[in-house]
Each structure stands twice: as structure tokens, then as C-alpha cells.
C-alpha positions as CSV (number, residue, x, y, z in Angstrom):
1,M,12.8,9.2,6.2
2,P,9.7,7.0,6.8
3,A,7.3,10.1,6.7
4,L,8.9,11.2,3.4
5,T,8.7,7.8,1.9
6,G,5.1,7.4,2.9
7,L,4.2,10.9,1.5
8,L,5.9,9.9,-1.8
9,I,3.9,6.7,-1.9
10,D,0.6,8.5,-1.2
11,I,1.2,11.1,-3.9
12,V,2.1,8.4,-6.5
13,R,-0.7,6.1,-5.4
14,W,-3.3,9.2,-5.6
15,L,-1.9,10.1,-9.1
16,E,-2.3,6.6,-10.3
17,S,-6.0,6.3,-9.1
18,A,-7.1,9.9,-9.8
19,G,-9.8,10.2,-12.4
20,D,-9.3,12.3,-15.5
21,E,-11.5,15.0,-14.1
22,E,-9.2,15.3,-11.1
23,V,-5.8,15.1,-12.8
24,D,-4.9,15.4,-16.5
25,P,-3.8,11.8,-17.4
26,D,-0.8,13.0,-19.3
27,S,0.4,15.1,-16.4
28,A,0.1,12.3,-13.9
29,V,2.1,10.0,-16.2
30,K,4.9,12.7,-16.6
31,V,5.0,13.1,-12.9
32,M,5.2,9.4,-12.3
33,E,7.9,9.0,-14.8
34,S,9.8,11.9,-13.2
35,V,9.6,10.2,-9.9
36,G,10.9,7.0,-11.3
37,W,13.7,8.6,-13.1
38,T,14.7,10.6,-10.0
39,L,14.8,7.6,-7.8
40,L,16.9,5.7,-10.4
41,Q,19.4,8.5,-10.1
42,L,19.9,7.9,-6.4
43,P,23.2,6.4,-5.3
44,A,22.9,2.6,-4.7
45,E,23.1,3.0,-1.0
46,Q,20.2,5.6,-0.9
47,R,18.1,3.3,-3.2
48,E,18.8,0.5,-0.7
49,R,17.8,2.8,2.2
50,L,14.5,3.6,0.3
51,L,13.8,0.0,-0.4
52,Q,14.3,-0.8,3.3
53,E,11.8,2.0,4.3
54,L,9.4,0.6,1.8
55,A,9.6,-2.8,3.2
56,G,9.3,-1.3,6.8
57,L,6.2,0.6,5.8
58,A,4.7,-2.3,4.0
59,G,5.2,-4.6,7.1
60,A,3.5,-2.2,9.4
61,E,0.6,-1.3,7.0
62,Q,-2.8,-2.3,8.2
63,D,-4.6,-1.4,4.9
64,P,-4.2,-4.4,2.6
65,A,-4.5,-2.3,-0.5
66,R,-1.8,0.3,0.4
67,R,0.5,-2.6,1.6
68,Q,0.3,-4.1,-1.8
69,F,1.0,-0.8,-3.4
70,L,4.2,-0.4,-1.1
71,E,5.3,-4.0,-2.0
72,S,4.8,-3.5,-5.7
73,F,6.1,0.1,-6.0
74,P,9.9,-0.7,-6.4
75,V,9.2,-2.8,-9.4
76,A,6.4,-0.7,-10.8
77,I,8.4,2.5,-10.7
78,G,11.6,0.8,-12.2
79,I,14.0,0.9,-9.2
80,V,14.3,-2.9,-9.0
81,E,13.9,-5.6,-11.6
82,G,11.2,-8.2,-11.4
83,R,7.6,-8.9,-12.0
84,E,4.8,-7.0,-10.6
85,S,2.6,-9.1,-8.5
């Protein structure tokens, strides 16, 4: 599951950072909202596993920007409550 979780993060991160000439902004927002909604539909135990995978990826990440994205993703996408850091 780490490979799929990492791929999901890379896609969402790319959508978030892509310029208007690369991806239509409205389309990018729709995809990210769809990802958030889909993750919220996961049973609690699967969401917990996803959070564990994200924490593991963040702990092993060498790139500080990607590590911060991994750490902030659960709150930013809405699968846990809290403040974005």
C-alpha cells in the first residue's frame, strides 16, 4: 500500500501545484474534492491504515517539502480534523 499511497500523494501534490496552463483549475479542484470525498467514505480501519502509511512515508521522506505535504495531507483533504500547519 505504500506505493499506492505515495502515488496518490504525488498526483494530488502535482494537481495543487500545476499552473493554469497545465491543468484547468476547476478540473483540478474537482479531482481533489473527489479524492477527499472518496477517502472519507473509507471504513474507519482503512482510513487509519492510510494515516499510518502517510506517517510512515513522511518519516522516511528526505525532501522537506514533500514531507510537509505528507504530514499536512490528512487535515488538508479532510480525513482528520485539526489545523493545517
